[in-house]
N, C-alpha and C positions, 0 to 999 in steps of 0.2 A: 504494500500500500504506500502511496505517495502522499505525504501531508501537503495540503494546499499552500500553507504559509512557509514552506521550506524551499530552499534552493536545491537543485540536483548537483551533486559534486561529480565532476568528470575527471578522468585520468588525462594526463597531458598526451595528446595525439597530434600527428601532422595534419589530419583532416578533421573538420567538425562534423559533417554529415555526409553519409553515402546513401543515395537514393537508388533503389533497385526495382526495375520493372519496365513499364512501357515507355518508349520514346517514339512518338508518332506525329503525324501531321493532322492538325485540326483544320477542316474546311468549314468555315463559318459563313453563313449567309449574309449578304449585304443588307437585307431588310428583315424586319420581324415577320413572323408568319407561323401559323399553327398547322397548315395543310401543305399543299404542294405549289403554292404561288410564288415561291422564291426561285429565281433563275440564276442569280449571280452569287458565287461563293469565293471567298478569299482564303489564301493559305496562311496558316499560323503555326508556329512551334507548339507542340502539344505532348500530352502524356503526363499524367498526374505526378509521378515521382520526379520526372525531368523538369516539370514546371516548378516544383519545390526547389530543386537544385539551382535553377536559374534565379528564382526569387531570393533565396537566402544569400546568394552571392551579392546581389544588389543591396540587400539589407545590411551586409557587413560581416558575414562569416564565410568559411571555406567549405566547398562542396565538391562532390564527385558524382558521376552517374554511371551505373552499371546497367546496360541494356543491349539490345540487338536491333540493327537496322539492315535494310537491304543494300545491295551494291548498286544503287540507282541514284537518280538526281534528288529524290526526296530524302534519302538517307544522307547524302552529302549536305543538303540544306540544313538538316537537323544538327549534324556534327559541326558544321560551320557556325551555326548559331551559338553552340556551346563554346566553341573556340573563341569567338568574338568576346564572350563574357569572361574569358580566362579560366574556364572550368576544365579540369583534367578529364580527357576523354579516353584514357588508356584502358578503361574497363568496358568500352563500347565495342561489341563484336559486329563485324560486317558479314552477313550471311547471304545465301543465294536467293532466299525468298524476298518478295517485294516488301518495301517499307509499309508498316501498318498505317491506317488512316481512319479518322472518325469524321463523319459529316454531321454538322450541327446547324439547325435553324435557330437563329438568334432569338433569345427569349428574355423577358423580364421576370419570369418565374423560374421553373426548372427546365432546362433544355432537354429534349429527347434525342439522344444520339443514334446514328446508324454506324455500325462497326464494320470495317474492312481489315481483316487481320492477316498478317503474313509473318514478318520477321520477328515481331516483338516477343513471341513466346519461345524463340530458339536460343535464349540465353543459357549458356553452359557455366558450370561451376569450375572456373579456371584457377590456377595458382595465383594469378594476378588479382582476381576477385577476392580470394581468401586473404591475401596480403593487405588489400585495401580495406576490407571490413575490419580487420584486426587493428588497423591504424586509424580508425574513425571513432569519434565519441558517440555518434548516433547512427543507427541504421534504420532506414524507413522503406516500407514496401506496401504495395496495394494488392487488390484481388487479381489484377490482370495476370501476373506471372503465375499465380496459383491455378488458374483456370485451364492451363494446357501443359502437356509435357513437351520438351524436357525442362522448361523453366520451373515447373512445380518442384521437381527434384532439386533444382538449384536453390530454391528458397528453403526447402526442408534442410538441406545441408548447411545453409547460411544460418538458420535459426539455431541449429545444434551448436555451431561454432560460437555464435554471439552469446548464447546462454552460458556456455562454459567460461567465457571471458568477461561476463558481467558488463556488457555493452548495452546502452539504452536502445530498446527496440520499439519502434512505432509502427502501427498497422492501420491502414485506411481500409475498412471493410466495405469498400464500394462494390458490393456484390450486385451483379446484373445477370440474370439467367441467359441473356443473349450471347455472352462471351464464353459460355461453357458448352462442352460437347452435349449433343442431345442424349438423353437417357442418364446423364450423370447428375447426382445430387450435389450440386455445387454449394448450396446453402449449408448442408450438413458438414461438408469439408471445411468451409470457412469458419463455422462454429468450433470445429476441432482445433483451429489455429489460435483462437482468441485467448485461451488460457496460457499460451506460450509467449505472449508479448507483454510489454509494460504499459503502453499507452494505445488506446483505440479511439478513433474519432468517427463514429457513424453519423451520417446525416439522418434526418427523419425518414427519408425515402429508403436509405440503406437498411435501417432497422425494420421497416415494414416489409421489405423484400425478404429479409432473413427470418422474421418472426411472425409476420402478419400484423394486422392493425391492433394497436393497444395504446394505452396512455404513455406519455413520455417517461414518466417515473417507472412504469412497469418495464418498458423497453430497456432502460438503463440497468434495472435490476437483473434483467436477463443476461446482459453483457457481464455484469459483475459476477453473477452465479457461474458463468463459464470460466471465470478465473482472471478476467481483466483487472489490472491493478489501478488503472485510472481510465475513466470513460468521459469523453467530451462529446456530447450529442448536440450537433448544430441544427437549428430550427429555422433557418432562413431569416425572414424579417422579424421573427420572434426571438432572435438571439441564440442562446445555447444553455444547456445544463451541464455542469461539470460535477462529477462525483468520484470519490475514492472508496465508496462503500460505507464510510463513516461520516463524512461531511459532504453535503450537496449544496452547490451554489448556482443560482440563476444569473445569467448575464444578458443584458440588452444589447442589441446591435448598435453600432455607430453609423450605419449606412443611412444616408439621406438622399443620395443621388444614384439611382441604379440604371446603368446603361446596358450592361451585359453581365449575366451571372456566371458565365463560363470561367472556371478556375477560381471561384470564390473560396471553395473549401481548401484548395491548394494554397491560396494566399493566407488563409488562417493558419494552416500547418506551418507555413514559412515564418510568419511572425512569431508564432509560439515557439518553434524550435530555436530561432535566432535569439529570442529573449532568454530561453533556458541556458544557451551556450554563453550568453553575455552576463549571466549571474542573477537573473531575476527569479523570484519565486514562481511556483506554478500558478498561483492566483494572478500575479502580475503578468505572467507570460500569456495567460488566456486573454486578458484585456488587450494586450499588444497584438495578439493574433487577430482579434476583432477589428482593431484599428487598421491593420494592414489589409484585411479583407474589405473593409469599407472603402479604403483608398482605391483598391483594384476595381471595385464595382463601378467606378466612374468611367472606365475605359473598356474598349472592345478587345477581346482576346484573353487567353489564360495567363499570359506573361506580359506585364506592362513595365514601364520604366519607373520602378520603385525608387524612392529616395532611401537613405540610410534609416535604420530603425529609430535612431535618436530623433531624427527630423519628424517622422511620423508620430512619435510619442509627443512631441511638442505640438504638432498640428491638432491632435485630439485631446490635448490638455491632460495627459496621463503622467 
């Protein structure tokens, strides 16, 4: 259990956070729409763990990405974007499958994605990946690499190594049945992972896809009962609830100007992780996560030009 008013003490490592999982292209519509009326889409850097790596670097800490892309122009585009930000790409594997892509119609609520998957789940557990995770303070991953082999085995080996070495492990349980093989019970597999991590941040939709409809309090209790040490449940415009099983705190959102919700959860993770590394308590880090998310919501795309965390802290009076 993590006490909300305490800081997390990290060992001295070369890297602050290693994000493991999907690196892909987001094709986002030019206009808002709920049906098929959108004809023009624009290319953006995407993939939840990779978004976080980009964001935290802008906010002021060190990051690496472990992922797989295709040997194609989209893969080159993604790697080049990371290189421009000075992010170490030595754990990105180039494979024969095409680079994965998500098509999103711009929304002021929760966007509904269409998935085109190829390279992202080809991630292998290499000596370089093992070396990098052991030299990082935080490891973060999402449901995407869990949903297909061989990436699932890579994540399982990673969890085993991280647990042995007491490295902070964050998990985004962004379960969506469409990214799993037909006939496979992805929800039950995701539930089996929750007790092996330190921090889990489900959205309201994530929780409903995993457990069905229920109250927010009951959903959080389900995550805690599965063994999560800290649960942060984001509720969109209604803020979030944070619980360690002993203490539960409700947070309000700082967002007042919502242009595009794509990547809002990634922005929260980014502010939260950056604040932890910079020595803030969990309670303070959650507030800063919401401030970063509110800033991101004013712009289109999952990754925007974030200022340093200290500037965002001042902007939102924290």
